[in-house]
N, C-alpha and C positions, 0 to 999 in steps of 0.2 A: 539503587538505580530506578526501581519501579516508581518511587516518589517523584524523581526528577522527570521521568518521561510522562508522568500523568499530570504534572503541575505546569501549566503553560506559562505562568508568570516567571517561574524559575528558569524555564527554557529560554524565554525572551531575555532575561537578565544575563544568563551565561552567554547567549549568542551575542548580545551587545558588547559585553566585556571583551570577548575574544575578537570580535570585529574591530573594536577600537585598538586592541593590542596589535593586531595584524597591520593596521593602518599607521600605527605609531612609529614603525621602523625599528622597534626593539627586538623583533624576531625576523629571521631570514625568510625568504620566499618558500623554501621547502618546509620550514616549521609552520608557516601560515597554512599551507596545504594540509599538513598533518593535524593541526588544531581543528580545522574544519572537518576532516575525516573522523577524528575521534569524537568530536561533538555530535556528528550525525549518527554514529554507531552507539555511543554511550548515553546520550541525552535525547537525541531526536530533534530535527530541525522544524520548528513550528511555521517557518516561512518557506518551506521547500518549493512549493509551486510558484510563489511570488519571486523568490530569489532568482530562479532560472531565467526570468524575463529580463533581469537587470545585469546579469553576468556579461553578456556580449556587449551591452552598451558601455559598461564601465571599462571593459577591456579595450574597446575601440577608442574611447576618450583618452585613456591612459597612453595608448600607442601614439595617438596624434600629439599628445604632450611631449613624448620622447623625441618627436621630430624637431622640436626647438633646440635640442642639444646637438644637432647635426648640421654641418655645412654641406652645400651642394657638391663641392669637389670630393669630399669624403664619401658621400652617398654614391656618386657616380663611379668612383674607383672601386668601392666594395661591390657594387652591383655588377660591374663588368667582370671582376675577378671570380664571382660566383655563378655567372650565367651558364657556362657550359656544364658545370657540375649540377646545377639546378635542373636543366633540361634532361641531362642523362639520367639523373636519379629518378625524376618523375616518371619517365616512360619505361625505365627498366622495372620499377616497382609495379606499375600498372600491368605490364606484360607478364611479369612473374606471378603477380597476384591472380591474373586470369587463369593461367595454366595450373597453378597450385590449387586454386579454388575448384577447378574441374576435377583434378586428381583426388581431392578430399571429398568430392561430391557435396560441396556446400551450395546452398541456394545462391543463384547467380546475383541477385540484387545485394545480398548480404556480403558476399565476397567482394563485390565491386565497391561497396561502401567502405569496407575495411581497407581495400587497396587505395582508393582515392584519398581517404583520411590519412593514410601513412605517406602517400606520395606528395601531397600538397600541404594542407594545413589543418589536419585533424577535424574538429567539430565543424568548422566553417565549410570545408569541402564536403563533408557528409550532408550538411544542411543544404548545400547548393545542388548536389546531384540527386538527392533522395526524391524530390518531386519529379525529376526528369525520368528516372528509372521506375517510378511508381512503387517505391519501397513502402512496406507497411510499417505501422508503428513499432511492432516488436523488433523488426530488423533494424530500424533506425536506433532504437533504444539500446539494443545489443551492441551495435557498432560503436555507439558513443561510449557505452560503459567500458568496452575493451580499450578504446583509444585513450580515454581519460585515465584508466588504470595504469596503462603503460607510460603515460605522461608523468604520473606520480612517481613511478620508479625512476624515470629519466632525470627528474629534478635532483635526485640524490646520487645516481650513478655517474652521470656525465661530469659534474665538477670534480668528483673523486678521481675519475680516469684522467681528466685533463691535467690535474695537479701531479698525478703519478707519472704521466708522460712528459711533464713540464712543457705543455703546449703554450704557445704565445697567445696573447689576448685575441689577436685577429684570427688565428687558426681555430681557437676554441669557439669563437663566435660563429665562424663559418660552419663548423661541425654541428653546433647546436641547431642552426637554421636548416641544415640539410637532414639531420638525423632524428630530431624530435618532432613529433606530430603537430601539436597545437601551439599556437602563437603565445599563449599565456605561459606555458611551460618553457618554451624557447627563451623568452625574455626573463623568466624567473631564474633559470639555470645560468644564463649569461650574466645577469646582474650580480649573482653571487660570485662569479669569477672575476669581474672587473668592469670598469666603465667602457674601455675600448672594446671588450668582448660584447658588451651590451649594444654598442653602436653598430658593430658588424652584424650581429645576430638579427637585430631589428630590421635593418635595411635589407639584408638578403632574404629574410623570411617574408617580408611584405612584397618584395619583388617576386618571390615564389608564389605568394598568395594570388597574384594576378593571373597565374596559370589556371585558376578556377574557370576563367572565361573560355579559353580555347579547349580545355578539358571538358567543360560542360557542353560546348558545341559538338565535340567529338562524341560525347555520350549520347546526345540526341540522335546521331546517325547510327551508333552501335545498337541502341535500344529502339530505334525507329519511332521516336516520339518528338517529331519536329514542331509540334504545337506547344511545347513546354516553354516556360519563361526561364531566363537565366538571371540569377542573382549576382549583381556586381558588387564587390566589396567597396562601398563608397568611402569608407574611412581612410583608405589608402590615398585617395586624392587629397584629403585634408592633411595627411601626414606629409605629402609632397609640398603642399602649401606652407606648412610649418617650417620645413627645411628652407624653402625660398625666403620666407620672412626673416629667419635667423641669419641667412646668408647676406641678404641685400639691404636689410634695414637695421642699422647699428643699435637703434633704440631697444630692440628685442634682446640684445646681449645683456641688458640689465636684469631682465626678468627670466631669461632662459634657464639659468641654474635653478631658480626656485620652481619653475614650471616642470622642469625635468625631475627634480627631487619629489615633487608631489605626485607626478606620474608613476614613479617607481613605487611609491607607497600605495597608489591606486592599484597597481598590479599585484602587490602583496595582498591587498584586500580581495581582489578578484580571485586569487588562488585559494584564499580561505573560503570564499563563497562556493567555489567549485568543489572543494573538499566536503563542504557541508551538504552537498546534494548527492554524494556518493554513499548511498545507504547499503546495508548488508544485503538487502533484497536485490539491488541492482548488481552487486558483485556476484551473488549466488546464481543469477540468471545467465552468467557467462558459461557457454558450453565449450567442450574441449576442442573440437575441430576449428571453429572460428578463432578461438584463442591461439591455437597453434599457428594458424595462418598469419595472424597479426604479429605474433612474436617472431616468426621466421622472417617476415618482411622487415620488421624493425631491426633485427640483428643484421640482416643483409644490407640495409641502407646505412646502418650505424658503422659497421666494420668496413664496408666498401668505401664510404665517403671519408672515413678516418684515414684509410690507407692512401687514398688519392690526395688528401689535404697534406698529410705529413711528407709525401713524396713530391 
């Protein structure tokens, strides 16, 4: 292992082979994530700093591509059915996270980052509210490490539970969108379950991601930082445009299956890249109290939303 970690050419070669394998569709999304994780731990990622810059862009482009596989009536129906559950879950997690963070005596910015990441959409929510609450680099890194670690677990646990409970495609997609933090893991778990689950999960999760805007405004008042800028997730607008094009322009029906398939492969590659940035150092930096808070909130939202969906 010492030779591999010291020889950059070997690192680059292995990274390239695994990236191509992940994009090829020969491995599932959870396996792609594991490949990235094992690569980071056993070999070391020579592109760790550069890769981080492209993960969000690749994820956003892939999600926009998935929009071509949806029609407007499907998207509206799914969005309406998940609205109340989305609103209830977001604010219950934020409130519970606030009181539990105080009880555990966790730094207020860190507990808020974990709560927001769990309530809305993982890393995107953390990135949106961190400048508003003036979180420092250590707090942001710790929150991201915890959220991405739990996302990794969810990729394997959720599909297994879904099959065990014999959940329908729509119910499982809804559960993924509510219970899993980050969009990449939501789509990864849902795509493993089935195409209908993927459509439901993507639509509800992106509708959920729009809550970054009102939550960011609320955060400005809570932390009294009214001069902060709010980051709007622009790619959601392009996702909606893709749905409209596939609905009202028949010509896109020819290319939609291909675009959708390539987008799924892009998400597989995204998960590999995410895994390749999760080093042992990042995992070791996770302390007990913030981890307990994150796990408690995740179990709360997972079990609570599952009960409501099944009933």
